[in-house]
N, C-alpha and C positions, 0 to 999 in steps of 0.2 A: 552552823552550830558547832560542828566538830572542831573547827579551828579555834573557836572561842575557848573551849575548855582544854584543848590540847595545849594552847599557849600557857594556860595555868599549870597543866600537868607536866609540860615540857620543862620542868625545873632543871632538867639535866642534872640529875643527882649523881652523879658518879664520882665521883671522886671517892676513891676507895683505895686505901693504901696497903698493898701487899707486894712484897719485894722479892727479887731473886738476883743472882750473883755476879759480881765482878770477877774478872780473871785473877786468880791468886798466884803469887810467886811460888817457888818450889816449896812443898810442904815443910821441909826442914828449915827453910829460911825464915819463915814467920808463921805464927799460928793462923789457923783458918778463921775467916770472918764469921761472926755469929750469923746463923741462918736458920730458917725454919718456916713452919706454917704460920700464917698470919690470918686473923679474922678481924674485920671491922664492921661496925654498924654505924650508919650515919642517919640522923633524923632531922628533917626540915619541917618547920611550922609554916604552912602555906599562908596563913592569915597575916603573919608578921613579916614574911619574906626575909627572915633573919638568917644569919649564918647557920649552917648545919652543925649539929652537935655530933662529935665523933667519939666512939668508944673502941679502943684497939687492944687486942691481946696477941701476943707472939713476940718476935724480936722487937717490934715497936709496941709498947704498951702504954696505956694511959688515956686521958681525955683530951680533946682538942676541938678545933673548929674546922669547917670546910667552907672555903670561899670559891665560887665559880669565877675563873679568870676569863674564859671565853667559851662560846657555844655556837655551833652551826648545825642546823637541822636540814636534812635532805629527805623528804618523804617521811617514812617511819624510822629513819636512822638519825641519831644525834651524835655528834663528835664534840667532846668537851675537854677543857683543861681546867683542873681544880688545884687549889693550894690547900693542903692539910697542915694546920699549924698546931704544934704541941709545945709544951714548955721547953723541951730539949732541942727543938729545931722544926724545920718545915720539910714537906715532901710535895713535889709537883707530880701530878698524875694526869696522864692522857687517857681518855676512855672513849669507847664507842658502844652505843647501845641501840637496840632495836625494840620497837613496840611489839609485844607479843599479843596483848589483848587490851581492849578498851570497852567500857560500857557506860551507859547513862541511864539512871532510873529517874524519869521525869516526874514521878509522883513524889519523890523526896529531894529532887535536884542533887543527887549524889552521883558523881562521876568517879570511875575507878580505872586504873591503868596498871598493867604489869609489863615491865621491860626486862630484858636480859642483855648482858654485855661483857666486854673484856676491857682490862685496863693494863697500863704499863707505867711503872715509876720511871720518870725521866731525869729527876734531879732531887737532891736533898741538901739541907743546910744544917749547921750545928752538929749535933750528935748523929744526924742522918746523912752527913756529907758522904757521897759515894754510894749511897743506898741504891739498890737495884731490885726490880721485881716485876711480877706480872700475876694476873689471876682473872677470876670471873666474878660477876656480881649480878644481883637481881635488884629491881626497884619496884616497890609497891606504893601506889599513890591513891589516896582517897581525898576528893575535894567536894565540898558541899556548897552549892550556890543558893540563891533565894528565888522563890517562885516569882515569875514576872511574865504575864501573858504576852507582852510585847517582845520578849526575847526568844531566840531560837529554842524550840522544844519546851518553851515555857519556863526557862531557867536563866537567871542572870549570874554569871561567874565573874563579874568585875571586882567583887570583894569576897572571895571564897574563904572558907575555913577548911581545915584538914591537915594532913601530913603526907610526907613522902619518906619512905624508909629504904635505905640502901643496905644490902647485906652482901659483904664481899669476903672472899677467901682467895688465898694464893700463896706463893712462896716469896720469901724475902731474904736478902743477904745484906748485912750492914758491913761497911768498911771496917777492917780491924786496925 
């Protein structure tokens, strides 16, 4: 049963864009690159399996989407690569998360999971060319299946509803 809903919850949401700095030339040679605290929230709709919706504030600001490029799970740890797409460019994020807690309420067929992790910005395009950064994130997932006496723990998660929300903070530096 655990594997059935972990597969649903293992959306690997991470992708969370918070950046930190490239080496700068001498301070007198050119101005310092914009840098600062970044905060991102990414929301995924489990039922539609659609792109995640990103809201960013900080050196990178605005709305965008999150597309998972790759994911590998090893026990309770997941390694992902995500592409955050904004109007001004994209950011590639590598992240690693670990499951902190999981629960299933068989009376409502509601599964929850809380993860925490770290991320690193590895690449940017457009206005985010040369962007660098890193930070921490949490993921909270709620998925609801349907009662089914023939399924593990009486719940079928083949067509779940619910959401996964990523909350990320970190440091970012954009190329000047």
